[in-house]
C-alpha positions as CSV (number, residue, x, y, z in Angstrom):
1,X,92.2,81.4,64.6
2,X,93.6,82.9,67.7
3,X,93.1,86.7,68.8
4,X,96.3,88.8,68.2
5,X,97.0,92.4,69.2
6,X,96.6,93.7,65.8
7,X,92.9,92.7,66.2
8,X,92.5,94.5,69.4
9,X,93.8,97.5,67.2
10,X,91.5,97.5,64.9
11,X,88.7,97.0,67.1
12,X,90.0,99.9,69.3
13,X,91.2,102.3,66.3
14,X,94.9,102.3,68.6
15,X,98.2,101.9,67.3
16,X,100.0,98.6,67.8
17,X,102.2,100.4,70.0
18,X,99.5,101.6,72.4
19,X,98.3,98.2,72.5
20,X,101.3,96.7,73.3
21,X,102.1,99.2,76.3
22,X,98.5,98.7,77.6
23,X,98.9,95.0,77.7
24,X,102.0,95.5,79.5
25,X,101.1,97.8,82.1
26,X,103.9,100.3,80.8
27,X,103.6,104.1,81.5
28,X,102.5,106.5,79.1
29,X,99.2,105.8,78.9
30,X,95.7,107.4,80.5
31,X,93.9,104.9,82.9
32,X,90.9,104.9,80.7
33,X,92.8,104.1,77.7
34,X,94.4,100.7,79.5
35,X,90.9,100.0,80.8
36,X,89.4,99.8,77.2
37,X,92.2,97.9,75.6
38,X,91.5,95.0,78.2
39,X,88.2,95.2,78.0
40,X,88.0,94.8,74.4
41,X,91.0,92.2,74.7
42,X,88.8,90.2,76.9
43,X,85.7,90.7,74.5
44,X,87.8,89.6,71.8
45,X,88.8,86.4,73.7
46,X,92.4,87.3,73.7
47,X,94.6,85.0,75.4
48,X,95.8,87.0,78.3
49,X,97.8,84.4,80.0
50,X,100.5,84.8,76.8
51,X,101.5,88.1,78.7
52,X,104.6,88.3,80.8
53,X,104.2,90.0,83.9
54,X,107.1,91.7,85.4
55,X,108.3,91.5,88.9
56,X,106.1,93.0,91.1
57,X,107.5,95.3,93.4
58,X,104.4,97.5,94.8
59,X,101.0,95.9,95.8
60,X,97.9,98.0,96.8
61,X,96.1,96.5,99.6
62,X,92.3,97.7,99.1
63,X,89.5,97.8,101.8
64,X,85.9,98.5,101.6
65,X,85.1,101.5,103.6
66,X,82.5,99.8,105.1
67,X,85.3,97.4,106.7
68,X,87.0,100.2,107.8
69,X,85.4,101.0,111.1
70,X,85.9,99.6,114.5
71,X,84.2,96.6,114.5
72,X,85.9,95.3,111.2
73,X,89.3,96.3,112.3
74,X,90.1,93.3,115.0
75,X,89.5,91.1,111.6
76,X,90.6,92.8,108.9
77,X,94.1,94.9,110.5
78,X,95.6,91.3,111.5
79,X,94.8,90.3,107.6
80,X,96.7,93.9,106.6
81,X,99.9,92.8,109.1
82,X,99.8,89.1,107.5
83,X,100.3,90.9,103.9
84,X,102.7,93.4,105.3
85,X,104.9,91.1,106.8
86,X,105.0,88.8,103.5
87,X,106.0,92.0,101.4
88,X,108.8,92.8,103.7
89,X,110.1,89.2,103.5
90,X,109.7,89.6,99.4
91,X,111.4,93.1,99.2
92,X,107.5,94.5,98.0
93,X,106.1,98.0,99.2
94,X,102.5,97.4,100.2
95,X,100.2,100.6,100.2
96,X,96.8,100.3,102.1
97,X,93.6,102.3,100.4
98,X,90.1,102.3,101.8
99,X,87.4,102.9,99.0
100,X,84.0,103.3,98.6
101,X,81.4,102.5,95.6
102,X,81.1,106.4,95.1
103,X,84.9,107.0,94.7
104,X,87.0,107.6,91.6
105,X,88.6,103.9,92.3
106,X,90.6,104.2,89.4
107,X,92.4,107.3,90.2
108,X,93.2,106.3,93.8
109,X,94.4,103.4,92.4
110,X,96.7,105.0,89.8
111,X,98.0,107.3,92.5
112,X,99.7,104.4,94.0
113,X,101.0,102.6,90.8
114,X,100.7,99.0,91.9
115,X,101.8,96.3,90.1
116,X,99.3,94.1,91.8
117,X,96.5,94.3,94.0
118,X,94.7,92.6,96.9
119,X,91.0,93.1,97.8
120,X,90.1,92.4,101.1
121,X,86.4,91.6,102.3
122,X,83.3,92.3,100.5
123,X,83.4,94.6,97.1
124,X,80.7,95.1,94.6
125,X,81.2,93.0,92.0
126,X,80.7,95.9,89.3
127,X,84.0,97.6,91.6
128,X,85.7,94.2,91.3
129,X,85.1,94.1,87.5
130,X,86.5,98.0,87.2
131,X,89.7,97.1,89.0
132,X,90.5,93.9,87.0
133,X,89.8,95.5,83.5
134,X,92.9,97.6,84.5
135,X,94.8,94.5,83.7
136,X,97.1,94.1,86.8
137,X,97.1,90.5,88.8
138,X,94.5,90.8,91.0
139,X,93.5,88.2,94.3
140,X,90.3,88.4,96.6
141,X,90.9,87.8,100.3
142,X,87.6,86.8,102.2
143,X,85.6,87.1,99.2
144,X,85.2,85.0,96.4
145,X,83.6,85.5,92.7
146,X,83.7,83.2,89.8
147,X,86.8,83.5,87.4
148,X,88.5,85.4,90.4
149,X,91.5,84.5,92.3
150,X,90.7,84.2,95.8
151,X,91.7,82.8,99.1
152,X,89.0,82.5,101.9
153,X,88.7,80.7,105.5
154,X,86.8,77.6,105.1
155,X,83.8,80.0,106.5
156,X,80.8,77.3,105.9
157,X,82.6,74.7,108.1
158,X,83.4,77.1,110.9
159,X,79.2,77.8,110.9
160,X,79.0,74.2,110.7
161,X,81.2,73.4,113.6
162,X,80.2,76.5,116.0
163,X,76.5,75.1,115.6
164,X,77.5,71.3,116.1
165,X,79.1,72.2,119.3
166,X,76.0,74.0,120.6
167,X,73.9,71.1,119.6
168,X,76.1,68.7,121.2
169,X,76.2,70.9,124.5
170,X,72.3,70.1,124.7
171,X,71.3,73.6,123.1
172,X,67.7,73.1,121.5
173,X,66.5,76.7,120.3
174,X,69.7,77.9,118.4
175,X,69.7,81.7,117.2
176,X,71.9,83.1,114.4
177,X,72.8,86.9,114.4
178,X,74.4,87.2,111.1
179,X,75.3,90.1,108.6
180,X,74.6,91.5,105.1
181,X,73.6,88.6,102.7
182,X,75.4,89.9,99.9
183,X,78.9,89.4,101.8
184,X,79.8,85.8,100.6
185,X,81.7,85.1,104.0
186,X,78.3,85.8,105.7
187,X,76.5,83.5,103.4
188,X,78.8,80.8,104.1
189,X,78.5,80.9,108.1
190,X,74.7,80.9,107.7
191,X,74.7,78.0,105.2
192,X,76.9,75.7,107.6
193,X,74.4,77.1,110.6
194,X,71.4,75.9,108.7
195,X,73.3,72.4,107.9
196,X,74.3,71.5,111.1
197,X,70.9,72.1,112.2
198,X,69.6,69.7,109.2
199,X,72.1,67.1,110.3
200,X,70.7,67.1,113.7
201,X,67.1,67.1,112.7
202,X,66.2,70.3,114.2
203,X,63.7,72.5,112.4
204,X,65.2,75.7,111.1
205,X,63.4,78.6,112.5
206,X,63.4,81.8,110.7
207,X,62.3,83.9,113.7
208,X,65.7,82.9,115.2
209,X,67.5,84.3,112.2
210,X,68.5,88.2,112.3
211,X,70.5,89.7,110.0
212,X,72.3,93.1,110.9
213,X,72.8,95.6,108.7
214,X,76.1,97.4,108.2
215,X,75.7,101.3,109.1
216,X,77.2,103.6,111.7
217,X,75.4,102.0,115.0
218,X,75.9,98.4,114.4
219,X,76.5,98.1,118.4
220,X,73.0,99.4,119.0
221,X,71.4,97.2,116.0
222,X,72.7,94.2,117.9
223,X,71.7,94.8,121.6
224,X,68.4,95.4,119.9
225,X,68.3,92.1,117.8
226,X,69.2,90.2,121.2
227,X,66.7,91.9,123.1
228,X,64.3,91.0,120.7
229,X,65.4,87.4,120.7
230,X,65.1,87.1,124.2
231,X,61.6,88.9,124.3
232,X,60.2,85.7,122.3
233,X,57.7,83.4,124.0
234,X,60.3,81.0,123.7
235,X,63.8,82.7,123.8
236,X,66.9,81.0,122.4
237,X,69.1,79.0,124.6
238,X,72.1,79.8,122.6
239,X,73.4,82.1,120.1
240,X,75.8,81.6,117.2
241,X,77.1,85.2,116.0
242,X,78.8,85.7,112.7
243,X,81.8,87.4,114.2
244,X,83.3,87.9,117.4
245,X,82.5,91.5,117.6
246,X,78.6,90.8,117.5
247,X,79.1,88.2,119.6
248,X,80.7,90.3,122.6
249,X,77.9,92.8,121.9
250,X,75.1,90.2,122.3
251,X,76.7,88.4,125.5
252,X,76.4,92.2,127.1
253,X,73.1,92.6,126.1
254,X,72.4,89.4,127.6
255,X,74.3,89.9,130.9
256,X,72.3,93.2,131.2
257,X,69.2,91.6,130.8
258,X,70.3,89.5,133.9
259,X,71.1,86.1,132.2
260,X,73.7,83.9,133.4
261,X,76.5,82.7,130.7
262,X,76.3,79.8,129.7
263,X,74.0,78.7,132.1
264,X,70.9,80.3,130.5
265,X,72.2,81.2,127.2
266,X,75.7,80.1,125.5
267,X,77.4,82.4,122.8
268,X,79.7,81.4,119.8
269,X,81.5,83.7,117.7
270,X,83.5,83.7,114.9
271,X,87.3,85.1,113.6
272,X,88.7,84.5,117.4
273,X,89.7,87.8,117.8
274,X,92.0,89.2,120.5
275,X,89.0,90.2,122.4
276,X,87.6,87.0,122.3
277,X,89.5,85.4,125.2
278,X,89.7,88.3,127.3
279,X,85.9,88.7,127.6
280,X,83.8,87.9,130.9
281,X,83.3,85.0,130.3
282,X,85.8,84.1,127.9
283,X,84.0,83.6,124.2
284,X,84.3,80.3,122.2
285,X,85.1,81.4,118.5
286,X,86.1,80.0,115.4
287,X,89.4,80.6,115.0
288,X,90.7,82.1,111.9
289,X,94.3,82.5,110.9
290,X,93.8,86.3,110.0
291,X,97.6,86.5,109.1
292,X,97.9,83.7,107.0
293,X,95.0,85.2,104.6
294,X,96.9,88.0,104.2
295,X,100.6,86.3,103.8
296,X,99.1,83.9,101.3
297,X,97.2,86.3,99.4
298,X,100.8,88.2,98.8
299,X,101.9,84.9,97.7
300,X,99.2,84.0,95.5
301,X,99.9,87.5,93.7
302,X,103.6,86.7,93.3
303,X,103.0,83.2,91.6
304,X,100.1,84.7,89.8
305,X,100.3,86.1,86.2
306,X,97.3,86.4,83.8
307,X,96.3,82.7,84.0
308,X,92.9,80.8,85.2
309,X,91.8,81.9,88.4
310,X,92.7,79.9,91.7
311,X,90.4,79.3,94.4
312,X,92.1,78.7,98.1
313,X,90.2,77.6,101.2
314,X,92.3,78.2,104.6
315,X,91.2,75.5,107.6
316,X,89.5,76.8,110.8
317,X,89.3,75.5,114.1
318,X,86.6,75.7,116.7
319,X,88.2,77.3,120.0
320,X,86.0,76.1,122.9
321,X,85.9,78.7,125.9
322,X,83.5,79.4,129.0
323,X,80.6,81.2,127.2
324,X,79.5,78.0,125.5
325,X,80.1,75.2,128.2
326,X,80.2,74.7,131.9
327,X,82.3,72.1,131.5
328,X,86.1,73.9,131.4
């Protein structure tokens, strides 16, 4: 027998009217009550697909504070712009919220009164669970978690294409500068890097892989990591960096050490931010259509009710420039 709102009312001790308003996201309830009702509904196995979601008029764009930095903004700003453009076309209001795990997240969201939520980049799973418990349509951008609707660039393929390009250019000792392993996108890029080495029958050397932590002085950490690689008895002749900001900093470190790029060392980035084509030499990178990520995230929200999770992947493209080859 299917679970009804009477079962939820009995389990929570709340009235049928309160249960109904909570499930329909109507006003007149505290956020704590709404979260409690949805948590019990999910626990009992209530079919949330039966709920009718009204027209989405307001969307909240959530970004983790660790991404709200100068190093991350060249990626996430275009994603936000893509979402904004899509909302303008659809007559939907978009608000931006930067949040951290120690902050009263649900209170901040409630102030904006969104009908639906976009979460861009990495978020702790417990934060996402708390947000979803509010019962509003939710889409993840550049993040993947089981049973959540999400849209991502093909990070694994991008890592593979970047590394295969370096291998085909004749590079033998390829290093990788990655980031925090908790990030889904970084995990996938590292996987693509290792898969390309494996397919080329190149033994992966853990000493050639360095993860850069997220903190206030990432630029210094990247420079130190690059200099550590260059100080090896057999230094790398190529470096794949998990994003362009890291690649551009690594390039500065190499040039500062007197190396010629790409003659002495080839460098490839990821994301193809605007600065990649303007660097000296111009940076080879994996192109991600960042505006499309934001726009499609909005489109998925507008199509989404409380239905099964949808997982979508956007294609990426290798853009070859002078930082990785002398042939251009």
